[in-house]
C-alpha positions in Angstrom: 0.0 0.0 0.0 1.3 3.4 -0.9 1.7 5.7 2.1 1.3 9.5 1.5 3.0 12.2 3.4 0.8 13.4 6.2 1.3 17.0 5.3 0.0 16.4 1.8 -3.4 15.7 3.1 -3.6 18.3 5.8 -2.2 16.3 8.8 0.8 16.8 11.0 3.3 13.9 10.9 4.8 15.2 14.2 1.4 15.1 15.9 0.6 11.7 14.4 3.5 10.3 16.4 1.3 10.5 19.5 -0.6 7.4 18.1 2.5 5.3 18.4 3.4 6.7 21.8 0.0 6.0 23.3 -0.7 2.6 21.8 2.8 1.4 22.4 2.3 2.1 26.1 -0.8 -0.2 26.2 1.4 -2.9 24.7 4.5 -2.3 26.9 2.4 -2.2 30.1 1.0 -5.6 29.2 -2.6 -4.6 28.6 -2.8 -5.6 24.9 -0.7 -7.9 22.7 -0.6 -5.6 19.7 -2.3 -3.3 17.2 -2.4 -2.5 13.5 -3.7 1.0 12.7 -4.6 2.8 9.5 -5.7 6.3 8.8 -6.5 7.9 5.4 -7.7 11.2 4.2 -9.0 12.2 0.8 -8.5 8.6 -0.3 -4.8 8.6 0.6 -3.4 6.4 3.4 -0.9 8.5 5.4 -0.6 6.3 8.5 -0.2 2.6 8.6 1.5 1.1 11.7 1.9 -2.3 13.4 2.7 -2.4 17.1 3.4 -5.4 19.4 2.6 -9.0 18.6 -0.1 -11.1 16.9 1.0 -13.9 19.1 2.6 -12.7 22.3 3.6 -16.2 23.6 5.5 -17.0 20.4 6.8 -13.4 19.9 5.3 -13.2 16.4 5.0 -9.5 15.4 1.9 -7.7 14.3 2.2 -6.9 10.6 0.0 -4.9 8.1 -1.2 -8.2 6.6 -2.1 -9.8 9.9 -5.6 -11.5 9.7 -8.1 -10.6 12.4 -11.5 -11.8 13.5 -13.6 -8.6 12.8 -16.8 -10.0 14.4 -19.4 -7.2 14.2 -17.5 -5.2 11.7 -19.0 -7.8 9.4 -22.4 -6.1 9.9 -21.7 -3.0 7.7 -20.6 -5.3 4.9 -23.7 -7.4 5.2 -25.9 -4.3 5.3 -24.2 -3.0 2.1 -24.8 -6.4 0.4 -28.5 -6.2 1.3 -28.8 -2.7 0.1 -27.2 -3.7 -3.2 -30.2 -5.9 -3.7 -32.5 -3.1 -2.7 -31.0 -1.1 -5.6 -31.9 -4.0 -8.0 -35.5 -3.7 -7.0 -35.5 -7.0 -5.0 -37.4 -5.5 -2.0 -38.6 -2.4 -0.3 -37.5 -1.4 3.2 -41.1 -1.4 4.4 -41.7 -5.0 3.2 -42.5 -7.4 6.0 -39.7 -9.8 6.6 -42.3 -12.6 6.4 -42.8 -11.8 2.7 -39.3 -13.4 2.1 -38.9 -15.6 5.2 -42.5 -16.9 5.9 -41.5 -18.4 9.2 -41.4 -14.9 10.7 -45.2 -14.5 10.1 -45.7 -16.8 13.1 -43.2 -15.1 15.4 -44.9 -13.8 18.5 -43.9 -11.0 21.0 -43.4 -11.6 24.7 -45.8 -9.3 26.5 -45.3 -10.7 30.1 -45.9 -13.6 32.3 -49.2 -14.9 33.8 -50.3 -17.9 35.8 -49.8 -20.2 32.8 -46.3 -18.8 31.9 -45.3 -16.7 29.0 -47.9 -14.4 27.5 -47.4 -13.9 23.8 -49.1 -11.5 21.4 -49.1 -10.9 17.6 -46.5 -8.5 16.0 -48.0 -5.0 15.8 -46.7 -3.7 13.5 -45.2 -6.6 11.5 -41.4 -6.8 11.5 -39.9 -5.1 8.4 -36.6 -5.2 6.6 -36.0 -1.6 7.9 -36.5 -2.9 11.4 -33.7 -5.5 10.8 -31.2 -3.0 9.4 -31.8 -0.6 12.3 -31.8 -3.2 15.1 -35.4 -2.4 16.1 -36.9 -5.7 15.0 -37.4 -7.0 18.6 -34.8 -9.7 18.2 -32.0 -10.2 20.7 -28.5 -11.8 20.9 -28.2 -14.0 23.9 -25.7 -11.6 25.4 -28.0 -10.0 27.9 -29.5 -11.0 31.2 -32.4 -8.6 31.6 -35.0 -10.7 29.7 -35.8 -14.4 29.6 -35.7 -14.1 25.8 -31.9 -14.2 26.0 -32.0 -17.4 28.0 -33.8 -18.9 25.1 -31.2 -17.6 22.7 -28.4 -19.1 24.7 -30.0 -22.5 24.4 -31.0 -22.1 20.8 -29.9 -23.4 17.4 -28.2 -20.1 16.9 -25.2 -21.4 18.9 -24.9 -24.5 16.8 -21.6 -25.1 14.9 -23.2 -27.6 12.5 -26.6 -26.0 11.5 -26.9 -24.2 8.2 -27.7 -20.5 7.9 -31.2 -21.4 6.8 -31.7 -23.8 9.7 -30.5 -21.2 12.2 -32.7 -18.3 11.0 -35.8 -20.5 10.7 -35.1 -21.8 14.1 -34.8 -18.3 15.6 -38.1 -17.4 14.1 -39.7 -19.8 16.5 -38.5 -17.8 19.5 -40.6 -14.8 20.7 -39.5 -11.2 20.2 -38.4 -9.2 23.3 -40.5 -6.2 22.2 -42.8 -5.1 19.4 -41.0 -4.2 16.1 -40.0 -0.5 16.2 -40.6 -0.1 19.9 -36.9 -0.1 21.0 -33.3 -0.3 19.8 -31.8 -3.6 20.8 -28.5 -5.0 19.4 -29.3 -8.4 18.0 -29.0 -11.2 15.4 -30.9 -9.0 13.0 -27.9 -8.7 10.7 -27.6 -12.5 10.6 -31.2 -12.4 9.3 -30.1 -9.8 6.8 -27.4 -12.2 5.6 -30.0 -14.9 5.1 -32.2 -12.4 3.2 -29.3 -11.8 0.9 -29.2 -15.5 0.2 -32.9 -15.7 -0.4 -33.2 -12.6 -2.6 -30.0 -13.3 -4.6 -30.8 -17.0 -4.9 -27.3 -17.9 -4.1 -25.3 -18.7 -0.9 -24.7 -15.6 1.2 -21.0 -16.2 1.2 -20.9 -16.5 -2.6 -22.7 -13.2 -3.0 -20.2 -11.4 -0.8 -17.3 -13.0 -2.7 -18.6 -12.2 -6.2 -20.2 -8.8 -5.5 -17.9 -7.2 -2.9 -14.7 -9.0 -2.1 -13.6 -9.9 -5.6 -14.4 -6.5 -7.2 -12.7 -4.6 -4.3 -9.6 -6.9 -4.2 -10.4 -8.0 -0.6 -8.2 -11.1 -1.0 -7.9 -12.0 2.7 -11.6 -11.5 3.8 -13.9 -14.5 4.3 -15.6 -16.8 6.7 -12.6 -19.1 7.2 -8.8 -19.0 6.7 -7.1 -21.3 4.2 -4.2 -23.3 5.6 -1.6 -21.2 3.7 -2.7 -18.1 5.5 -2.9 -19.4 9.1 0.5 -18.1 10.0 -0.9 -14.6 9.6 -3.8 -15.2 11.9 -3.7 -13.2 15.2 -4.2 -15.0 18.4 -7.4 -14.1 20.3 -7.0 -12.7 23.9 -9.2 -11.8 26.7 -9.0 -8.7 29.0 -8.4 -9.5 32.7 -10.3 -6.7 34.6 -8.6 -7.6 37.9 -5.2 -6.3 36.8 -5.6 -5.0 33.3 -3.6 -7.8 31.7 -4.7 -10.3 29.0 -4.8 -14.0 28.6 -5.7 -16.3 25.7 -9.4 -16.5 25.0 -10.9 -19.9 25.3 -14.5 -19.1 24.7 -17.3 -17.7 26.8 -21.0 -17.7 27.4 -21.6 -14.9 24.9 -19.1 -15.7 22.1 -17.9 -19.3 22.0 -14.5 -20.2 20.5 -14.8 -20.8 16.8 -12.7 -22.8 14.4 -11.8 -20.6 11.4 -9.7 -23.3 9.7 -12.7 -24.8 7.9 -15.6 -23.3 5.9 -18.5 -22.1 8.0 -21.6 -24.2 7.9 -23.5 -21.0 8.8 -21.8 -17.9 7.6 -22.7 -15.2 10.1 -23.6 -11.8 8.5 -23.6 -10.4 12.0 -20.1 -11.4 13.0 -18.4 -14.2 11.1 -15.8 -12.6 8.9 -12.0 -12.4 9.2 -10.1 -9.7 7.4 -6.9 -7.6 7.3 -6.7 -3.9 7.8 -5.8 -3.5 4.1 -8.9 -5.3 3.0 -11.1 -3.4 5.3 -9.6 -0.2 4.0 -10.8 -1.3 0.5 -14.4 -1.5 1.9 -14.1 1.7 3.9 -12.8 3.6 0.8 -15.9 2.7 -1.1 -17.9 4.3 1.7 -15.8 7.4 1.8 -16.0 7.8 -2.0 -19.8 7.5 -1.9 -20.1 4.0 -3.3 -17.3 4.0 -5.8 -13.5 3.3 -5.9 -11.1 2.4 -8.6 -13.8 2.4 -11.3 -15.8 -0.1 -9.2 -19.2 1.1 -8.0 -20.8 -1.0 -5.2 -23.6 1.3 -4.2 -25.3 4.4 -5.6 -24.4 7.8 -3.9 -28.0 8.4 -2.7 -28.2 4.9 -1.3 -25.1 5.3 0.8 -26.2 8.8 1.9 -29.5 7.3 3.1 -27.8 4.4 4.9 -25.7 6.7 6.9 -28.5 9.0 8.1 -29.9 8.4 11.6 -33.0 6.3 11.2 -34.1 6.2 14.8 -36.8 8.5 16.3 -35.8 10.6 19.3 -37.7 8.4 21.7 -35.3 5.5 20.9 -32.2 7.5 21.8 -29.7 7.2 23.2 -28.8 3.7 22.0 -27.2 1.3 24.4 -25.7 -2.2 24.3 -26.6 -3.7 27.7 -25.6 -1.1 30.3 -23.2 0.7 27.9 -24.9 3.8 26.6 -23.6 5.1 23.2 -24.0 8.8 23.7 -24.4 11.3 20.9 -25.0 8.7 18.3 -28.0 7.4 16.4 -28.1 4.4 14.0 -28.6 4.1 10.3 -28.8 1.1 8.1 -25.8 -0.9 9.5 -23.8 1.9 11.1 -23.8 4.1 14.1 -24.0 7.7 13.2 -22.7 10.7 15.2 -25.5 13.2 15.9 -23.9 15.4 18.5 -20.1 15.2 18.8 -20.1 16.9 22.2 -22.3 14.1 23.6 -19.9 11.4 22.3 -17.3 12.7 24.8 -14.5 12.6 22.2 -13.3 14.5 19.2 -15.7 13.8 16.4 -17.7 15.2 13.5 -21.4 15.3 12.9 -22.3 12.6 10.4 -19.3 10.4 11.0 -20.3 6.7 11.0 -18.9 3.2 11.6 -19.0 0.3 14.0 -16.8 -2.0 16.2 -16.2 -5.7 16.6 -16.3 -7.8 19.8 -12.5 -8.2 19.8 -12.0 -4.5 20.0 -11.6 -3.7 16.3 -13.2 -0.4 15.2 -13.5 1.7 12.1 -15.2 5.0 11.2 -15.7 7.1 8.1 -15.9 10.9 8.5 -17.4 12.5 5.4 -16.9 16.0 6.7 -13.2 15.7 7.2 -12.8 13.0 4.5 -11.1 10.7 7.0 -11.2 6.9 7.5 -9.7 5.4 10.7 -9.3 1.7 11.4 -7.8 0.0 14.4 -7.3 -3.8 14.6 -6.5 -5.9 17.7 -7.8 -9.1 19.3 -9.0 -8.5 22.8 -12.3 -9.8 24.1 -14.2 -8.3 27.1 -12.2 -5.1 26.6 -12.6 -2.4 29.3 -9.8 -0.2 28.0 -10.2 3.1 26.1 -7.7 2.7 23.3 -10.5 3.0 20.6 -11.3 6.5 22.0 -7.6 7.3 22.4 -7.0 6.4 18.7 -9.8 8.5 17.4 -8.8 11.5 19.5 -5.1 11.1 18.4 -6.2 11.1 14.7 -8.2 14.2 15.0 -5.7 16.2 17.0 -3.3 15.7 14.1 -5.5 17.7 11.7 -3.9 21.0 10.7 -5.9 21.8 7.5 
């Protein structure tokens, strides 16, 4: 990848050195194994840096081509794939999900508990594709402990390593919704349902659609749902944060995200969190977003479609959004991305209209149309309680000089 001079895109190379100083301290103090970071402006990469190790025990260094589990950074890719089919007239956002996945016509909503157990009512209004893309469908994830619905998710087919994508989604349609569609924002398996919708609407396997329509055209050669044997030496080890002393240990799986074998093709490719990628590959995807749907003579989405996706689609009464007890201040949600509404309320340097998302292993990216900036940070740390994502974003913006 060509690296431009920071000053040529209105950034200070001297001030950018603060990124290395801060992130290196996290590594040297034993909080994180390592990072790879990338920042671009006006379509030009001016910062690409690898710090620490992809495998701390074996002293294998982080490199720009290190492969990471990007978990929920899969969601924007899946959302873009679904909206590509929207552009081809395959559906309308107001269409009921049951029009394409009939099993959801019978999905009920938990309204409470009575003498005979769960009390279930009909969907009102019916779940739409717009509800899926905005995480307002009433679905859940199995991560939370404030509703019995999540207990059902933890014991469901969604956790199966052998079930197909179709089997999983049809199985989840048998479980009740935690709230009426549109009544609340709740982070959920909705984007996995979007992945299955891609499969149904495109009449091809979901993973094939991503490969043919996004990865191949953009040259995302290291992105997929599994890692071939000849690339495993580049795969970063997954660690877990120890809140007791701020150190890390190897991740062996947990109640929310079980350990997963990426050495073989996925039986059920997860549109919500199944992809692995490199920072260079994800830059190819983010550059399409920055360039309003087009890059290197390849157009993935129309300009108006991307503009629409990156608006806030949530009414005021559903804000602020939160994942569990973690409120995401100053942001709304579009069709697959969080969107900055009030930079002051985010508590960090930001721009109105900047959008992006994170992954469970502490990966993060954002696109800032106002400043024409893309920032990506990759690491592999589960249950992260550290603030290096916020540090990274602030250290990028403080280097702006033009």
